[in-house]
C-alpha positions in Angstrom: 17.4 -28.9 47.2 15.3 -26.6 45.0 14.0 -29.5 42.9 13.1 -31.6 46.0 11.5 -28.5 47.6 9.2 -27.8 44.6 8.4 -31.4 44.1 7.2 -31.6 47.7 5.4 -28.2 47.5 3.4 -28.8 44.4 3.1 -32.6 44.8 1.5 -32.2 48.2 -1.0 -29.6 46.9 -2.2 -32.1 44.3 -2.2 -35.0 46.8 -4.2 -33.1 49.4 -7.0 -32.9 46.8 -6.7 -36.6 45.9 -6.8 -38.0 49.4 -3.1 -38.9 49.7 -0.2 -40.2 47.7 3.5 -40.7 47.8 6.6 -38.6 47.2 10.1 -40.2 46.9 13.1 -38.0 47.0 16.6 -39.1 46.0 19.6 -38.1 48.2 22.9 -39.8 48.7 24.9 -41.7 51.3 27.2 -38.7 51.1 24.6 -36.9 53.2 25.4 -39.2 56.1 29.1 -39.8 55.6 30.5 -36.9 53.7 32.8 -37.1 50.8 36.3 -35.5 50.8 36.3 -32.4 48.5 32.5 -32.5 48.1 31.3 -30.6 51.2 28.7 -28.6 49.2 27.2 -31.7 47.7 27.1 -33.5 51.0 25.4 -30.5 52.7 22.8 -30.1 50.0 21.9 -33.8 50.2 21.7 -33.6 54.0 19.2 -30.7 53.5 17.1 -32.9 51.3 17.1 -35.5 54.0 15.9 -33.1 56.7 13.3 -31.6 54.4 12.0 -35.0 53.5 11.8 -36.2 57.1 10.0 -33.1 58.1 7.4 -33.3 55.3 6.8 -37.0 56.1 5.9 -36.0 59.7 3.8 -33.0 58.7 1.7 -34.8 56.1 1.4 -38.3 57.5 -2.1 -37.7 58.9 -3.2 -36.5 55.3 -2.2 -40.0 54.0 0.8 -38.6 52.1 4.0 -40.6 52.4 7.3 -38.8 51.9 10.3 -41.1 51.6 13.9 -40.9 50.8 16.3 -43.1 48.9 20.1 -42.8 49.6 22.0 -44.6 46.8 25.7 -45.3 47.3 28.6 -44.2 45.2 28.4 -45.3 41.5 31.4 -45.3 39.2 30.7 -43.4 36.1 32.7 -41.6 33.4 31.9 -38.3 35.2 
């Protein structure tokens, strides 16, 4: 959440000077469905969702779009 927060905070400062722009945050489907054994991860991603939606509403009139991408589960070696 900290990275998304600072991205919004400082990105919006610059975009207000440039007459608009776009911020795209990355979350996860885990924020909507949860993942067994990953409560902290799911909660953090849900926080990113809420913060993104709030920023989108707050800055829409300033021509700043704030959107969210929620990719699904990806099999990796991790």
